[in-house]
Phi, psi and omega in degrees: 000332179299319180296329182285317190273334182278068186277150172226155353261063181277155187306134176241165176272093187208140172204139188288343187284319180198169180205159170224152187238147173271111189272332183286144179246137179261150178278114181269117186270046175264163180239161172067214187295322181297322180299313182296315181292322183295317180296320178297316180289324177301319179295316180293328180288322179300324181288334184265346187285100184225152179222180187285165179299321182296322178294318179298319183295318180289331175297315180298320180299318182293316181296319185290315186282322184052034182261089180251181189283153173230261179291335179285355183299320182294321177298320180298313181296321179297317179296324178294318181297325179291337182254013187300330185276353184261122177296135184251144176269170180297328181293318179295316180299313181300314181292327180294323181285329192257317189279115183294339181293341180270352180234172176290144180298123180293147175259310178262106191290341186270353182281136181254161175298146178265184187297320181297322178297312182295323178297318179297317179298314183302320185288348177267354186284141182243001179212163180300318181298322177298316178299321182296325177302314181290316183302323179302314179292325181293320178295319183290325182273351178084005181278355185289343179267356176291134190297319180295317179295315180296322180296316179292322177300310182298316181299317181290320177299318179296320179296332179271359178081013181263081182291326180298314178297320175300321177296320180301314180298316183298314186292328185278358180281136175287319186236135181233131175257180186297324180299316181298312179299316185292322179301312185288319181296316180292329176298317176301312182298317182297329180262013174079012180265070191287318179299317180295323177299317178298315179298318179293327176298321179296322176291324177298320178295332175293325187265330186230143179264346187263133177243131177254175187294325183293314178295322179296314182297313182297318180292319174301319177299315178297316178300320179296321184285338175259004179056040174265083185291322181300307179295323179299317177296321179297316177292328176299320177299318178296324177299318179295317180297326181276352179076025185254011185294336182268001174296137187299317178293318180295320178299314179298320180292326179294316178301314182294323178304305184287332176293310184285339176276353177080013182264092182291330179297307178296330179295314180294318180296316178301313182299320180293328179288332188276168178294119189261007179267001179269115181299327180298319180297318178297318180292322179295317180296317180296316181299318180288326174297324176295322181298327182261012174082011180271064187293322178296325180290334174298316181293323177295319179297322178296322177294319176299321181298320180289326183296326181269007172084015181277144181263118183294154172255187183297321182297315182293320177299318179298316177305313182292322176295321177296324177294315178297323179297315180292329177273356185050040183264092184294320184298309182295322178301318178293326176297316181294321180298321177299317178295324179297318178297316180299327179274354179077023182262007187293338180278348178296126189291326178292323177289321178298318177297318180292324177296314179301316179298318180296313181295319179298310183288344176268005177081027181231070181295334178295315177298320178299318180295324179295318178300317183294317183290334181281348180291136178294326174217151177240141174254180184299330181294315182289321174302315182294322180298316180290321176299313180298324177295317178300317179298319180299324181271004181076014181271065189291320178297321177296322180296317181295319178296320180295322179296319177299315180296321178299318179295321180293327180284349178088014178270124182282129179293152171254187184294329178296317179299315182295319180299316182295314185288330174292326175296320180295315179297320181297318181289329180274355188056034183273077186292320181296317178294322178297320178295322179295320178290327177299319178300317178297323181296316179298313183295328180271359176080018184263001185295331181281352179291134185299316183292321179293316178299320177297322177293325177292318177301314179300315181301304184292325177294319182287332182266007175086002178268068187293331179294321177295320179297319178297321180299313180295316181301314183292333180275351183286131177281328181234135177229138175250185181297322180298324177301306180298320181296320179298317181291320177299312181299323180297316180295318179298315179300328184259023174056042175240064185297324179298316179293325178298314180293323177297319177295320179300315180294320178298324178298316179297317180293333180281358175088009179274143180269116180298148173252186183301323179295322179299312181295321180297318178296318178295317179298319181294324178296316177296322179297314182297332183256003186054037183272082186298314183291321175298318180297322176297323178292321178295321177300320178298317180295325180297315180298316181296325182281348178074028181247015182294339181281353177295130181303317184287329175294313177301315179299318180293324178295315179300317180294319180296309180298321179298310184284347172271005174086010182248077179297334179293315177295326178296320178291327176296315178299321178297316184289339179292342178266116187292317179237077183296141177266188187294330179297315184287317178301316183295322180295321179291319178296318178296325179297315179297321180294319179299328181270006180062026177261076188288330177302311179289331178297312180290326177296319178296319179300315180292319178299322178298316179294322178294331179280001177080019177260122186272135181293151175248189184297324180294319179299312181294330179296319178293319181292319177294324175298318178297317179298322178297317181292329179275343185073027183271093182291314183297315179296323177297317179296321181297314184286330175291323176293319180298323180298315179294317180296336179276005176085016180253120178282124180297139178263182181301321182294330178288320177294321178295323176295325177290328173300321176297322177296315181296319180296315180296334177275356178083013181267074187292316181297320180295321178297314181295318178299320179297318178294324181288335180272345178292127185279058177233127187288331184223084178260068183299322182298318181295312180291328176292324175299313179296321177297320177297320179293324176296324176295317181296325182256008177054050175262089189289318185296308180293325179300317177297319176298320177298316180300314179295322179296317182295320180293331174293329178277321183215093182296344183259023183281104184285326182298320180295322178298317181297315182296313183297322178298315180291330174297315178297322178298314181297328178276001180074022180256074187297319181299316177298321180299315180296323179296319177297318182291323177296319178296322179296315182290325178297321179276359180058049181257130180225137175294159173300131183299138178289143181212134180234154181232149172215141179258120178234121180051045179062018173244136184268128177246136181240150179223132179256181181299122180058036188292131173233014186275344184292143179303329180260029185302317181300312179297323181296314181288330171297319179293320178296320178298318177295319179294317179300323178294319180289328178294316180296322180292329178293333181053042182249022182302127181272167173304326180300316182285329180297330180286340182274102183276175180299326180291322176300321179296321180295317179301320183291318183082351177057029182297327176292327178290327174298315179295320178297318179297321178293322175298321178296324179284335191253355182239153179295155180300132179096347180287146178284140179254127181240122182232146177239141177229143184277352177236178178282143177293141175276164186295328181296309180295324180297316179294317183294315184289329174301318179285327177299318178302329179281318181293316185269359182053047179236150168272123179243122182248120179237122177256117177256196185293338187238343191205155170259112181265122176249105181265129180205125179052041175078014180234141178251144181296334181288344179262336183237034182302145179290121185248149178287000000 
């Protein structure tokens, strides 16, 4: 019992400034084990019972003066009774007890307040400290052991959430009745301490032979929440013997017991045994069936209810709509809707909200909107339900318009509304609108809400305002796993992988258990930086957490190992899954394509089909990309046709991949015609692909048409200017190149800065364009100077390098060469160097690093935006990829 009552970390009477102790010990007349435990606990509680200096001072004042009420006591009680409905703070209670000016002047100075007075005062208390003021007087006067007073004390402490103080009162009692026991047991259950409630119930059985309905109902509820079916069944037998099975609270607790224990058989039998004309019982049974995921059985129960002629109420209709919603069963939902109309409940706002949710989750947003519009009035719940539905369906602009309309109607949003609309703004990258909503959140006092704060972090992180996201994160008093996940994702989106990994480590140090989303974010950060050793540590944590069997985790691990240049480890991760599904197969195929290992990519695709796993759109995208890199037109046509025959509609990315195939085959007109026939108003990626191919093959005429087309879609496209400028340079048209560059500068257009990462001794180092901020910057540039001299002496400049002019080199910034030079200086001879870059490698760096691998006798792996380049002995894998 000591373990049950000595709870932590529940509020205690404690302050470091001063303390006072109750020195007297009472004789506890319990017998056996309970007597021994109670004495032990009583001693420990006496040592912990402490209050503030101010409380001690007032105690001394009362004891010293002994000036209590006499004839004025009746006046005092009357004034208390008139204020009984007003919650009192500790300051009011203290002053009321001590200051004579607030009460009638006493006549008989020796008279003390009676039990009725203290009960009245206790019932006005609104906080633990206020109760403690009164409790102090009760201990001094000896009234604390009176059963009525103790019962009221325990009840008030429990209502304030102070279970420890309630326990102190309970343990010090000489005599305890059933009401006292039931108060404490039910208090434990109400606060979610189910195991402790069960333990206390066992001690109660030692002391008392009588069980009442309240204790039985609470204990059955506790057994259900800990899934102790054996003990629950035993107590159910006692319930039957006592004839209490038909008590309304006991019936509901029995239903909950069998539902939460997962015993559907006993649940059905129990329900059949009970009085079935009680609507509350039907709703309790349906609610618990929903809790355990038996949504279909809820609908069956609803049909049975109709068969015996019972008329559902609002609660039962909501339960059934929720079941239809979870099953996405539009037909059944419409049937329930028809009955709701027949019963005249359609105007009920809770039912309307459930209807909107059901139609949204069943894929019918139009019906949901019709339900909303037919309402004579809408409350914040119905507005929020419709907003949430729009967000679920990706109708973000509609959600934003609805929020504006809601504001115009004068309905104040709640936290659910704010969370949904923040998600819409985040998805639309609507930063200005998001900032405006943030102001409303502050004004309405919702900024401290955990879910709203998480939504704000996601908004600012997704819109590139990482400093605002950090500000919100740092100001949060409470953070959950979602908070950390949002911050990690924000860092990853904004190419701050080191900060993402730092946040991941801080989350672990904070004692939070990462979930799959946490691991996915950490793995993506490692992938972006080619941080192989960090990725291995994350993989180890994944194994320890037992989430390695998650499909998306396995897929992310394959991608991480692949882009860190270790295709062998990627394949090992793939093999750990005995029956890989299409997600894992697709990840492995994509890994081979990234490494230009086309032979294994096509072999893996065939093996997947032999295993009975059908490819999806992601799988076909990788295969089409491989065909594009190889220039295999016939194979590309075959796989595109196979995709359509498999029932998969090609998306924009598939057509863009086919454009690449046509370009490698030299079919320029066909590629241009395909882009023009695609019914997409802004296909920047496709036209940029064609422009890049024109640069590679020095097709100036078509390249210019592509450039002009891109500018009509996006006049501020800096990447198109850079590609067109380099195309003119490659064609020897320097004046045209200068004109393009002048136009870019006039419009103030700049490419995203190139950035490279390298992991040395498990520490991440980053390099920017023309970076001189690194502590070893002097040594790095000296190493580069030495390497450039050796490259020139070799006189092995290839045509590829000849095309890379000095201006191309300036645009690149050679950030990957800085990382490679630092790797050569910081690792032992012969060690593999792994570098990651956020953009595509330029031809100049590609040619130079290929020669550096030959000069230094090193394997150098560089992962750029499109490919994993493995340089070894002067050869790159992207040039000598294994072909089928």
